[in-house]
N, C-alpha and C positions, 0 to 999 in steps of 0.2 A: 370471467376470471378476474380476481382481484389479488394483487401482489403487494407484499409488504417488504420493506428493506431498511436496514440501518447501516450507515457508515459510522462506526464507533471509534472515535479518535481520542487522543489524550487530552484535548482541549474542548471538543464538542462532539455531540452525537447528532448526525443528520438523519432524520426519520422521514419516510415517505410511503405512500401507497400509490399504485399505478394500475392501469388496466392492462389487458393482454397485449396492447400495442405499445406499451411503455409510456403512455401519456400520464403525467402526474395528476392526481386528484386532490391529495392533501400532502402537506409537508411541514416540518418544524425543525428548529435548531435548538438543542438543549445543551447548556454548558456541562462539561464533565467535572462534577464536583465529587460528592461521595457516591458510592454505589447505590445506596438507598434512595438518594434524591434523584440521581440521573436515571437509573433503571425504572424507578417509580414513575417519573415523568414520561419516559418512553412508553411504558405499558399503558398509561392513561391516554396517550395520543392514539395508540392502536385500538384501544377500547372505544374511544370516541369515533374513530374512523369506521369501526365495525357497525356502530349504531347508525351511522350516516350512509354507509355504502354496502354493508353486508360482510359476511365472514371472509377471511382471507383464504385463497386457494393454496398459497404457499408463502413462506416467510424466510428471509435470509439476513444474516448479520455478517458484515465485514468488519472485524475488530482489530484494534491494537493487541499486542501480545507480550510475551509468548502465550500461545493457546495450546490446549490439549485437543488435537483433532483426530486422534486414533480412537475409533469407535469402541474398541474393546478395553480401553484404559479406564481405570477407576475414576479418574478425574476428567473424563471426556466432557467437553463443552465448557471447560473452565479457562479463565485467564490464570496463568500460573505465576511464574517468578518475575513479574513485571517490576521495573523500578518505580512505577507510578504508585505513590503512597496510598494505601488503603484499598488497592484493587487486586492485591495478591489473592489467588484462590477464589475469586468471584465466579460463581457458576451461572454463566449466561443462559445456557439452554434450559436449565431447571427453572430459572426465573421466568422466562418467556413462555415456557410450556404451561405455566399456571393460568395464563390468560389467552393463549393462542392455540387453537385446536388443530390447525392444519400442519402439514409437514414443515420442519424448520431445518435450514441449512446454515452452517457456520464455516467461515474461512477467514483468512487474514485480510486486513484492510488493503494491504499491498497486492494480494492476489485479486481482490475485487477491482482495484484500480487497473490491474493488468487486463482483466476481462473487459472493462470499459474501453481500454486502448485497443483491444482486439476488435471490438464491435465498431468503434467510431474514430479511432486515432491511429497512432503510429504502428500499431500491431496488426492492422487490417491485412488480411490475406496471408499472414505468416503462420507457419505450423508450430514453430518453437521460438520463443523469445523470452528475455528476462526484463522485468520491470524493476527499477531501483528507485527508491525514494530516499532523498537526503534532506533531513529536516531535524526535528527533535531527536530522532533516532535515525538509523539506516536500516531499511527493510528491503528485502529482495523477494519478488514474486516470480514464479516460473511457470510458464505455460508450455506444455508438451502435448503434441497432437491436438492443439487447440483448446486444451482444458487445463485448469490449475493442477499442478503436481504437488502431492503431499508426501507420499510414501508412508513411513512410520509416523511422521509428523511433518509440519511445514518447514521449509528451509530457514536457516538462521545465518545466512551468509554475511549479514552485517556484523557478525561477531568473530569473523576469521582474524587470524594474526597475519600481519604483513611486515615485510622489512621496513624499517624506518626510512621516511623520506629524507633526502639530503637536507641538513640543517635543522632537523627536528628530533634530535636525540635527547633532549632534556625534558620535554613535556611528558608528564606521567600518564596522561589519559584520564578520562572521567567515568568509564564504565564501572559500576559498582561490583561487577563480577570478574571482569578481566583486566581492568585498568586500560592498557593500551591496545585493545583490539581495534578493528576498523572503526566501529561506532564510537569507541572511547577517544579516538584521535580525530575523527573527521565529521561527526555530526555537528549540527548548529551550536548546541551548548558547548561542545568541545572547542569549537573555534572561538567562541566568546571567552571561555575560560583561558585559552592560550593567549589571545590578543587583547582581551580586556574590553572589547566592544562587540556588538552583534555583527555577524558576518556581512550582512547587507549594507553596513555602513563603511566597509573597507573599500578603498580606492581600487580600481581595476588593475593597477600595477603593484599592489601590495604583495609582498612575498608570501602572504598567507595562501594565495591562490595557486602558486606553484606547488606548495606542499599538499594542498587539498587535491589538486589534479593528480599528483603522484599516487596518493592513496586510492582515489577512485579508479585510476588506471590499473592499479594493482588488483582491485576487485574485478574489473572487466577482464583482465588477463586470466584470473582464476576461473571466471565463468566461461571464458572462451576455451580454455584448455579442458574443462570438465563437462560442459554442457554443449558446446559448439552451437550456440543459438543463431538464428537468422538475424537477430538484431538485439541490441541492448538499449532500452529506453531508460533515461535517467531524468527524474523529476524531483520535486521538493524545493523548499524555500532557499536552500543553499545554492542551488544550481543557477547562478547568474548566466546570462546569455554568452558572455565571453569564456565561460568554463568549458563549453563543448569542444572548442578548438584545442584548448589546453589538454583535455583528457584524451582526445584523439591522438595528438602528437606524443603524449606520454605513453599511451598504449602501444603505438607503433614501435617506440623504443623498447618497451618491455618484451614485446613478442620477438624482436630481434631477428626478423627474417626467417623464423622457424616455420617449416612446413609450407609447401607451395600453395595450399588452399588458404592458409592464413595470410600469405603474402598477397594474395589476390583480393583480400577484403577491401572494399571501398569504405574507408573510415567515416566519410561524410554521411554515408547511409547507415553504417553499422552502429555507431553511437549517436542516438537520436534523442530529441526532446519529445515529451508527450504532447499530443495534439487533441486529445478528447475533451479537454476543458476541465474546469475545477470540479465538475460533478461526476468525474469518471468513477470514483469509488462508490458513490451511491448508485449510479447507473449499473455498475458491475454487480452490486448486491441485489438489485432488483432483477437483473438478468439471471443471476444465480437462482433466485426464487422461481423465475420462469422455467429454468432448466429443471429445477426440482419437481415442478408440477407437470412438465411435458416431456422431459428427457431430451430436450433440444434447446439450442441457443436461439434467442430471438433475433435472427438475422434480418428480420423485416423491420426492426425498430428504426426510428429516426432519432438522432441525437437530441436530448433535452437538456437545456441549461437550467438548473434549478433556480438560478438567480433571476431568470427572466420568465420562468414558467407561470402560466395562468392558474396553476393549482392553488387551492385554498391554503394559505399559510397560517398555521396555528402558533400563537405565542406561547412558549413554554413558561 
């Protein structure tokens, strides 16, 4: 069995092939430029891999979005109204079906990262959990009964509206669709637009972090009330180590003692950092390919760090 996977991000595409045990055989990193350049380079990588190792048994893409994941929709398989210039309405499935003959699965990058966390990280052993990434945007993946949930389409909880954090009533927000939705107020570019410098350069006692924690706790409260997950895992470049304690305290205040089961939540366990490593999204995409081929998750896999893998690395 040969599996192919892509973690398609706004800045880079990570592409790899692996065997049935999850061992990487080939991998590459492709800058996300234009669709023609990036998708062309990705297709060339998998064509080269097929010549060297044989045809793929299954292939999976974990992509930035929004995506159309409803199989009966006219635009199924497309990136839709993304703010990334030039990538609106790009048909991922049609492109890769031209060169890959096996079954192809498509999901969000954050759902694939959630799968990686379920197999190897902070989601191990959990039935239902949320994975939140806070970086260039804010994405939320949701696993229910151990599998990604989509429904009519994938969740877009990063675009919910929340009450303004104390002291943050003047910033307009940067979301091109909603202005001051959660992503428009709390993603990395929003923090830079508000404070004039990248979030990671702010001191740990800067007032930015109290505002950021308030918004992320508002998201966690919404997820707690609507999903009642076993855990909320928060990752991404904005989540500095000191942020977890801030979010936990702010969430406790927002829940305000409501409901005995919520009062019993151990916040140190409930709001957690990801632990599956930087390759969780790509690992999740390959695991989704495995599930597409076998209808089972690869629970026997050992974690693979693509940065230290012995797989052949192909320069894009």
